[in-house]
N, C-alpha and C positions, 0 to 999 in steps of 0.2 A: 487443377489439383490446389491443395487448399496452401496459401501461403503463412507459416506462423513465423515471428519475429521473436528472437528472446532476447527481453531486455536484464542487464544488470542494472543493481541500485544506483541511485545517482544518475544512470545514462538517460538521454533522449529519446521518446517516441517519437514526436515532431514538435515543431516550432512553430509559433505565431509567425504568421505570412509567408510559410510555406507552401506548396498544393500539394496534394496528396491522396491517398484512397483514406476510405472508412475503414477503421478496425474495431472489431471487438476484444476487449478484454480478457483470457482466458485463464491468467494465474496473475496473482500480486495485486498491487496497489498502487495507484500512479497519481501523483499532484497533476492536477488542471489548473495553471496559470495562468494572468492574465498581466500585460507589461503596463505599467504605468509610470508615472513619474520617479516615485521610490523604490525600483525596478518592480520583480514579480511579486503578485499578491495572490495567495492561494483564493481561488475561487471553490473549488470542488474535489472530490476523490471521485478518483474512477477505477470499480470494484470489476469483481469477476462477472463476466455478462453485460455487461456496458458497450454502449459504441461511443468509439472518440472520433473527432472531424467530420463529424456531418455536414457539417455549413460547407463540404465540398461536393454535396450533393445540389447544392443550389450555385456551384460554377464559383465560389468563394475560396480565397485562401484560408486556412487553419487560423480561428480567432484565438486559439490558447495554445500555450507551449505545454507538453505534457512530459513528466518526470517519473522515472519509476522511485518509488520510495522502499519497495521491497524486491528482490529480483520476479521477474515476472517474464508475460507471455502473452502475444496479442495477434490473433487472426485476424487475414485481410478478409473483409467483410465484399461478398460479390454481392451486386446491385446490377441487374439487368433488367430495364423495361421502367416504362411510368411508373407501372404498380406495383413494382419493388420499392422503389425508392420511395414513393409514398409509404409504405409500411414501415420503412427504415425511419423516415422520420418520422412518424408516429409513434413508432418506440422510442425514439430519441426524445420526444416531447415528455412520454408517461415518465423516462428515466429521468429527464431532468427535472420534473417535478418530487422524483420519491429522492433525489441528491441533493436539491435543495433544503428540504425538511431535515436530511441525516445532516448537512451543514450548521443548520441552527441546534439541531440537538449537541450540536459538538462543539460548537462555541459560547454557549449559554447555560446556565444551572448548574448544579454543585461538580464540583468536580469529577466525584465518585461517578454521577450518572453518566457525564461527558466520557471518561474512561470506558465503562463499561460499553455505551452506544460503540464506542471507537472498536473494543474488543469483540462486540458481534458483528461489526462490520468486516473486520480483517478474518473475521472466520466463517465468511460467506465464500462458498463455491461458485462456479460458474454457472452450473443448474438451480441456483438457490436453495439447496442445503446448506446446513452448517458442518463445521467439523470441529474438534479440539483444537486448540492452539497451546504450541509450547513455546517458550521465551525465545526460542530460536526464529520463529515467525515473524516475530514484531522486528519494527523497523529501529532504528536505531534511537534513542529518547531524545534527542534534538528537534527531530522529525516530529515525534508524537508531541511534544512541548507545541510546536510551532502549530499544529494541526488544531490541539486544544485551548492554544492561548493562554499556557502555562508557564511555570518554569519547568527545566529540566529534574530540578530534587522533588518537586511536586510530582512530578511523572515516576520517578525512581519509588518515594513513599508511598504513592496512592497504589501503585501495582504491585505491591507485595501483598494487599488484601485480596487480588483477584489471582495471582500467579505467583506460589513461592520462590524464591529465589534459588537458583542454580548451585547445586551441591559440588563444590571441588574437592574430590577426594586427595585429599594429600598422600604422597606416597612415603612407605615408611622405608626408611635405610636402616640397614642389620649394620654394625659395626663388623661382626664375625661371620664369616661365609661357612662355617663350619661348626659343630657343637664342643667342639675342642675351647679349652678356656686357656688362657697363658696365666701362667703365675707372673706377679710382678715383682721384681728385684727390689730389697730394701734398702 
């Protein structure tokens, strides 16, 4: 039986120091953070298809705290036998190289390029295909700003070039419910 864990935005999937299973992200985006002297520091992002908590295969507690940036899901990754463990560790190693590259692209270079790369990562499905994003798919501006190492104002300004602002339709209120007009007394 496949165990799926649904995580709401800002909820923890795992905490550094805990012992637990390996998880595979199936939906959403997660912050992978390390505890330091200044609190939690962003190390990488967990995207659909990524393995989280692989250190547990080495009989080690979780090294990172993982928090949902958007609502998401993670599936319990079953590992049976040494060969299966080796395969998961090998996949995690290759994943680590990709995510290191992604963080480099998200933290350096022109803001426009950083934001474009972030939106491309956010649009990624578990199977590697891309989907079209809507503004409702985005994390809060504060989280995007922290990931890209820019201000929330810059995120808001630059995001307009990639995604049009939401249109809020104003409701029109009629003064009279019927077509009859009332005469005013002079």
